[in-house]
N, C-alpha and C positions, 0 to 999 in steps of 0.2 A: 545462550538462553534468550528467548524472545518473550515478549509480554504484550498484552492488550487489555484495555479496561472494559469490563462488563458493568452495565448499570445495576445498582448505583455505585458500588464500591468494591467490586471483585475484579481481581487481576488473574489471568491465566499465565502461568509460568511454565514454559516447556523446556525440559532437559532431556538428554539422552535416556530413553526408556521410561519417562515419567512426565505426567502433567499434574501440576499443583495449582489449586485455586486458593488465592489469598484474599482475605478481607483487609485492605490496607488501612481502613479506619480503625478497626479493632486490632490490627497487627497480629492476625492469627490465621493459620491454615484452616480452611473450611472443608476441603476435599482433596483426595489424592487418587490418581488413576495411573495404572501401568500401561505402557505402550509396547507393542511387539517388535521393537527395534531399538538398537543402541546407537543409531545414526545421530549425528549432530543436528539439532533443530535450527532451521534458518528463518522460519516464518510461522506465525500463529495468529489466529483470530477467532472470535466468536462468530457464529452464523447470525444473520440479522434477527432471526426469531429467538436467539439466545438459548436454543435447545441443544446445540452441539459446539464443539471446538474443532477447527480444522488445523492440521499441523503440516507444514512443508519441511522436508529434510534435505540434507546436503547431497544425498545420492539421487534426488529427484522424486523420491517417494512422497505420497500425500496420504494422510490418515485423517479419518473423521471419528471423533469421540462423542458418543451419545451421552449427554450428561445425566439423563434419567436412569438409563440402564447400565451405564459404564462400558457398554460394548464398543469395540474399536473396529472400524472398517478401513481396509486399505484400498485406495484408488489405483487404477491402472496407470502407471507412469509412462509407459511405452517409450522408454529410453530417453526421456527428457532430462536435461541437466539440473543442477542444483536449483531449488525453489528460492528465488530471490525475494519475491513479494507475493502477497495474496490479498484478495478483497472479494466482496460479494456485490452482485447486482440486487435490485430490490426484491426479486423473486427467489432469493436464496441461491441463485446460480453462482458458482465459484469461478473466479478468474485468477490465474496464476501467471507469474512472470518467471522465466527460467534463465539460467546462466548461459544456455545455448542460444540466447537472443530471440526466443519465441515467447509470445503471450498466448495462453491457452484458455479456452472456455470449456467448462465441464458440465455434464448432465448425468446424474445417476452414476457417478464414479468413472465416467468415460469422457475423453476429450472429444468434443463435437465440432470445435472450430479453432483454428490456429492463425494468429497474425504473426508475420515474420517469415524468416529471420531478419533482424534489423542489423544495423552497422555496429552495434555494441549491446551489452546486456542492459536490461531495464533496472534503473536505480531508484525509481519512484513510481507509485501506482495508486490510483484512486478510482472508485466507482460511484456512480450516482444514477439511480433508476436503471435504465438500460444503456447508460453511457459509461465510457471508460476513458481515462486519461493516464498517460505514463510518459516518463522522461528517460532518456538514455544517458549512460555513462560515456560521454564523448569528449575526452579532454582536449583534443586538437581540432575537432571539426565544428565546435559550437554545439551547445546542447539542443537537442531536438525533442519536441514534445508532440506526441500523437494523441488525438482525441476524436470522439464521435460515438455513434451508435455501434455497439459491439457486434451487431449482426450485419453491419455493412462495412464498406471501405472507410478507413480512418483518414482524418485530415492531419496536416503537419504544421507546427509552429516552430520558428527558429529563434533561439535565444542568442546569448553571447558565448564567448569561448570558455566554457566551463562544463562541469558535470551537473546534471539535474539532481537536486537534493530533496525536492518535495513538490507535489501537485495536489490541488484540492479544488473541487467545484463549489461555487457559491451562487446565490441568486437563482436557485432552481435550475442549475445547470447552464445558465446563460453566460456565466463568467468563470474564468479559471485563474487560480492563483498559482504561481510557480516561483521556486527559489533555486538558485544555482550557487556553485562554489565561487562564482565571480563576484560575490558580495552584492548581488542584486535580487530584489523581489519584484516580480512583474504581475500586473493585473491585466488579463486578456479578455477582450470582448469576442466571444466565440461566434456571434452572428456576423461580425465583420472579419474575424480571423486575424485581428491585429492587436497589438499591445495598447491598452488604455493609458497606463502610466507605469513608470519604473521608479523604485526606491533603491538608492545605493547606500551602502553602509561600509564602515571601516573594518568590520569583522566578517569572517568567512562562515557562511551558513552551512549547517549540516543536517537540520531537521526542521519540520514545520507542522503546525496544527492550527486549524481554524476553530475559534470558540463557537459555542452553540448558537449564539445570536448573530454570528457572521460579521459582527462589527469590528472584531479584533482578530488579528493574525499573530500567533506566537511563533517566533523563529528562534531556534536554538543555534548556537554558534560553536565553532571549534574550541574557542577559549573557555567555554563552559557557562556562558551567560544566556539568558532568554530575553529577547527584545519583543515588545508588543508594538504592532502597527495597526493603524486604522485602515479598514478596507474600503472606506467611502471617500478617499481622497480624490480630488478632481483629476 
């Protein structure tokens, strides 16, 4: 089951064969939709215009649910592996990361550009305007983060010996926040292509979110705690 928040209080919950919209403030189901597949869902997100929900499946299939009409459209997966992550550029263009180590850009249900294959599958993904950033699951080679304009060649950042667990753009795309399973949070200056500073912690990170004002970064840990960090440290 995957979920993502829609403003102001709606969550999309994807299950095999079904999408459910939940109002978590009222604690009630607001809508239910059927999907033409029983495949396990591995990624789900609202489109930026909030008019549809896109679902990625274990077999590589991608579906788009129109929330107004309830119609479901299947994208052409062209043999791609499991959808690991998905996100959107500012013009509603879909970006997906697959278990076969490719990152794909879609237009009108078809893949128009592919980055990869990489040395491992993508374990974190984030889009901002026309930029994309993603990190790899690279346990023994040090985590690698790729970033840049999705329409061009991407740049690479090297972290420490760990898996990438989260990436996020801040400061209008000039800065990137990354976390890895090596217990480190890094703030990167993308104009210089180097780390601005590193925060080390005693707990192992497994998830990350940047709050709306970008002043605080929330990091979830394997132990079940959530730690808040300031993003404006020197």
